[in-house]
Legacy VTK file of the C-alpha trace (Angstrom):
# vtk DataFile Version 3.0
C-alpha trace
ASCII
DATASET POLYDATA
POINTS 337 float
103.252 111.781 113.321
106.445 114.194 113.637
107.419 116.784 110.788
109.302 114.803 107.887
108.392 111.546 109.254
106.970 108.572 106.835
103.402 108.342 107.159
103.727 104.483 107.213
106.782 102.744 108.645
106.912 98.709 108.230
109.927 97.049 109.940
110.317 93.287 109.413
106.979 92.304 108.857
106.593 88.709 108.580
103.505 86.167 108.240
103.524 82.740 108.543
100.265 80.491 108.124
100.244 77.158 109.720
100.232 73.921 107.694
98.065 71.368 109.649
97.979 67.638 108.488
97.128 64.497 110.338
94.216 62.787 112.213
94.187 65.689 114.950
95.205 68.463 112.721
98.477 69.245 114.235
100.873 72.019 112.868
103.427 70.109 110.701
104.942 73.099 108.446
104.613 76.710 108.154
103.870 78.642 104.929
106.170 81.432 104.658
103.968 83.928 102.667
105.891 86.866 104.192
109.247 87.459 105.630
111.204 90.182 107.120
109.515 92.826 104.592
110.153 96.467 105.415
109.515 99.862 103.741
108.497 103.346 104.419
105.646 105.389 102.605
105.258 109.270 102.572
102.277 111.177 102.750
100.896 111.324 99.213
103.208 108.753 97.850
102.344 106.060 95.408
104.838 102.667 96.395
104.052 99.687 93.618
104.267 95.965 95.048
104.937 94.004 92.422
105.924 90.069 91.792
104.765 86.937 90.542
101.792 85.361 91.530
102.043 83.773 94.963
105.359 85.885 95.943
103.229 87.153 99.092
102.308 90.738 98.049
98.849 90.559 98.677
99.466 89.250 102.085
101.326 92.207 103.069
98.768 94.523 101.952
96.212 92.497 104.200
98.870 92.208 106.907
99.197 96.037 107.152
95.607 96.510 107.651
95.396 93.490 110.487
92.941 91.614 107.920
95.763 88.780 108.817
97.306 88.734 112.093
101.395 89.441 111.542
103.236 86.716 112.772
106.111 89.149 113.581
106.923 92.796 112.988
105.742 96.430 113.325
103.695 98.354 111.409
103.639 102.455 112.482
100.891 104.540 110.601
101.126 108.037 112.165
103.511 106.888 114.632
101.136 104.408 116.110
101.910 100.898 116.646
99.160 98.973 114.072
100.016 95.727 115.412
99.489 96.440 119.260
96.076 98.449 118.860
93.123 96.588 120.313
89.510 96.501 118.510
88.207 99.889 119.440
91.634 101.487 118.191
91.571 99.577 114.794
88.153 100.695 114.075
89.600 104.181 114.595
92.125 103.448 112.190
89.862 102.222 109.382
88.768 105.715 108.922
92.138 106.646 107.893
93.446 103.387 106.196
91.203 101.421 103.364
91.480 98.799 100.843
90.225 98.061 97.336
90.046 94.793 96.470
90.452 92.668 93.501
87.411 91.484 92.894
84.672 94.590 92.682
81.813 91.740 92.818
82.595 89.428 95.451
83.658 92.577 97.666
80.258 94.079 97.432
77.461 92.614 98.914
75.451 91.841 96.695
71.952 91.932 98.696
72.211 95.656 99.416
72.044 98.634 96.890
74.963 100.580 95.963
73.270 103.348 98.587
73.293 100.883 101.505
76.654 99.789 100.462
78.122 103.495 100.397
76.133 104.614 103.578
77.443 101.703 105.837
81.150 103.140 106.528
78.820 106.355 107.955
76.556 104.061 109.950
79.620 102.060 111.442
81.454 105.184 112.432
78.275 106.963 113.493
78.795 109.908 111.232
75.598 112.050 110.112
71.884 111.775 109.949
70.107 109.277 107.585
69.330 111.826 105.053
72.966 113.083 105.284
74.288 109.822 104.743
71.979 109.692 101.441
73.471 112.739 100.117
76.946 111.918 100.869
76.483 108.207 99.091
75.139 110.302 96.174
77.851 112.572 96.173
80.352 110.022 96.455
78.968 108.093 93.099
79.194 111.247 91.125
82.917 111.915 92.377
83.546 108.668 90.917
81.779 109.102 87.684
78.479 107.686 88.215
75.183 108.673 88.332
73.638 109.466 91.796
70.374 107.621 90.662
72.633 104.562 90.959
72.659 104.387 94.647
68.863 102.479 93.985
70.376 99.703 92.039
72.292 96.364 93.060
75.562 95.437 92.539
74.747 92.862 89.561
73.296 95.564 87.383
76.646 97.212 87.022
79.639 96.246 85.041
83.091 95.300 86.553
84.515 98.706 85.853
81.636 100.201 87.523
81.254 98.206 90.270
85.113 98.713 90.980
84.300 102.384 90.613
81.448 101.603 93.692
84.368 99.949 95.436
86.961 103.445 95.119
83.833 105.214 96.046
83.470 103.083 99.479
87.198 103.294 100.197
87.225 106.791 99.745
84.081 107.664 102.176
85.546 108.650 105.083
88.727 110.401 103.424
91.276 107.967 104.524
95.114 108.869 103.789
96.162 105.763 102.614
94.441 103.109 100.403
96.180 99.689 99.587
95.330 98.659 96.262
95.463 94.897 95.783
95.448 94.004 92.409
92.643 96.765 91.820
92.800 96.643 88.008
93.971 93.138 87.160
90.337 91.694 86.692
89.429 94.433 84.224
89.919 95.214 80.666
92.559 96.972 79.275
90.536 99.698 78.258
88.720 100.035 81.440
92.273 99.481 83.468
93.527 102.936 82.186
89.958 104.714 83.351
90.162 103.493 86.656
94.027 104.211 87.298
93.269 107.656 85.983
90.654 107.964 88.779
92.672 106.721 91.323
95.352 109.122 90.219
92.705 112.333 90.235
91.643 111.081 93.645
95.143 110.906 94.977
95.975 114.437 93.830
92.463 115.983 95.234
92.836 114.429 98.457
96.628 113.729 98.984
96.485 110.040 99.218
98.933 107.828 99.703
98.563 104.574 97.874
100.185 101.088 98.061
99.567 99.528 94.702
99.749 95.951 94.387
99.807 94.190 90.973
101.688 91.785 88.633
101.329 93.768 85.509
104.813 96.110 85.571
103.457 98.097 82.677
100.710 99.185 85.047
102.689 99.679 88.049
105.339 102.050 86.400
102.179 104.514 85.328
101.124 104.921 88.874
103.936 104.168 91.060
106.616 106.813 92.447
108.747 103.976 94.079
108.012 100.117 93.345
109.602 97.284 95.875
109.768 94.233 94.131
109.093 90.471 95.889
110.325 87.128 95.451
108.976 84.365 97.709
107.850 86.446 100.322
110.956 88.609 100.788
111.682 92.120 99.210
114.570 91.874 96.660
114.750 95.543 95.369
113.290 98.792 95.838
113.785 101.912 93.741
112.164 104.869 92.121
109.750 103.510 89.235
112.195 105.185 86.652
115.312 103.632 88.263
113.590 100.206 88.376
113.146 100.287 84.435
116.005 101.884 83.424
118.736 100.108 85.771
117.357 96.983 87.339
120.119 95.583 89.933
118.816 92.253 91.220
118.506 89.484 88.311
114.575 88.624 89.231
114.018 92.436 88.703
115.832 91.939 85.382
114.013 89.015 84.516
110.493 90.907 85.471
111.364 93.670 83.416
112.575 91.875 80.281
109.048 90.120 80.139
107.158 93.167 79.253
105.609 92.786 76.001
107.238 95.648 73.583
104.919 97.085 71.032
106.935 96.448 68.097
107.118 93.161 66.379
110.606 94.125 64.602
112.130 94.590 67.992
114.835 92.037 69.253
113.787 90.348 71.915
116.092 90.133 75.203
113.913 88.323 77.433
115.101 86.887 80.273
113.890 83.044 80.711
113.831 81.795 84.575
114.794 78.130 84.681
112.733 76.140 86.946
109.667 76.317 89.234
108.961 78.776 91.821
110.214 77.113 95.361
107.493 75.949 97.943
107.078 78.799 100.556
106.561 75.938 102.945
110.560 74.832 102.574
111.973 78.165 100.889
115.719 77.670 99.953
118.440 78.734 102.385
120.805 81.764 101.567
119.307 83.807 98.616
115.716 82.320 97.796
116.221 83.315 94.248
119.400 81.474 93.777
117.871 78.114 92.418
116.637 80.132 89.629
119.394 82.817 89.248
121.662 82.342 86.168
124.350 84.545 88.370
123.961 82.357 91.488
127.564 81.280 92.918
128.181 78.920 95.548
127.722 81.253 98.329
124.458 82.248 97.184
123.163 78.793 98.572
124.466 79.540 102.208
124.551 82.893 102.959
121.180 85.191 102.884
121.920 88.454 101.491
120.698 91.771 103.232
118.567 94.122 101.569
121.582 97.029 101.447
121.108 100.767 100.633
122.711 101.613 97.377
122.079 104.973 96.349
119.270 107.467 96.380
117.115 105.624 98.166
117.748 102.586 96.340
118.458 98.820 97.662
118.935 95.561 96.683
119.515 92.135 98.276
121.902 90.418 96.089
125.513 89.617 96.892
126.920 90.321 93.126
124.396 93.216 92.377
127.232 95.507 91.290
128.548 92.642 88.844
124.775 91.807 87.871
124.407 95.500 86.936
127.143 95.343 84.679
126.327 92.177 82.881
123.167 93.834 82.344
124.634 97.041 81.012
126.887 95.279 78.483
124.327 92.984 77.217
122.130 91.588 78.192
118.194 92.635 79.598
116.086 94.443 76.961
113.695 97.193 78.856
LINES 1 338
337 0 1 2 3 4 5 6 7 8 9 10 11 12 13 14 15 16 17 18 19 20 21 22 23 24 25 26 27 28 29 30 31 32 33 34 35 36 37 38 39 40 41 42 43 44 45 46 47 48 49 50 51 52 53 54 55 56 57 58 59 60 61 62 63 64 65 66 67 68 69 70 71 72 73 74 75 76 77 78 79 80 81 82 83 84 85 86 87 88 89 90 91 92 93 94 95 96 97 98 99 100 101 102 103 104 105 106 107 108 109 110 111 112 113 114 115 116 117 118 119 120 121 122 123 124 125 126 127 128 129 130 131 132 133 134 135 136 137 138 139 140 141 142 143 144 145 146 147 148 149 150 151 152 153 154 155 156 157 158 159 160 161 162 163 164 165 166 167 168 169 170 171 172 173 174 175 176 177 178 179 180 181 182 183 184 185 186 187 188 189 190 191 192 193 194 195 196 197 198 199 200 201 202 203 204 205 206 207 208 209 210 211 212 213 214 215 216 217 218 219 220 221 222 223 224 225 226 227 228 229 230 231 232 233 234 235 236 237 238 239 240 241 242 243 244 245 246 247 248 249 250 251 252 253 254 255 256 257 258 259 260 261 262 263 264 265 266 267 268 269 270 271 272 273 274 275 276 277 278 279 280 281 282 283 284 285 286 287 288 289 290 291 292 293 294 295 296 297 298 299 300 301 302 303 304 305 306 307 308 309 310 311 312 313 314 315 316 317 318 319 320 321 322 323 324 325 326 327 328 329 330 331 332 333 334 335 336
């Protein structure tokens, strides 16, 4: 990786899932889960990936790691093409890129002790002796706020927050450079969420980790992210710094998301933007702008001409033909933050 080059460069990432039907289970359609997603991620940076359920954000995270094989596009990690890697190269890459999944119970092997779970990365990559692996597992537990004696217990003996700490300990075992957090706190109570978020931020500072933080809770994403990418129906519609997204959202979909964040003041006037209609089917997404069927600013050409994700300023970008007039309408009246 050259000096000044991003740690991760994603260009045109696309993932379609076949829809099969009939007696012979022929392919009768495609689910457009992710379409033409592009972004960069620097060393030590956190990118928040947000959007409604089903927008494709988790698919992006798994496609980056080749847990889903991308349909097309390139994923460059330190200048190496992840999509073109063979199995041996992918195994070596796993030391540098890890994932923390949403359900901390389903992601841990219930038949193994925590110690065995945490030793497994070292076994797979043939690191250390059995005694060293046991010591490293104990150190990992202490690093995430659990006692070393927890290594002798099974996952079902822990609370949800403790299990997520174990998942994080496993993810950092090989000292990766990038961790994909796929809804890593959404299954936890609010008080536990803050503990896990603070743990992730502490580890990020200690290890200079880059994070891709996938979530639907915008308040949480703002707390942890340097930049945010907003997704709708498989496409990125806006990217900007976290402060910029919340202070001056440009895309009408982003405005609606921001307006839905609860304000802890019962006397505050709500300017909630309520989107009409349902999210279109990803099997047959709308032509032109995919959001135009629910957009209050849509014009005739929005249904025919697909907007490009264009740069506006300071690294921000937006996919909307009329983002300037939308932003002006927001400033004059409209969407509460």
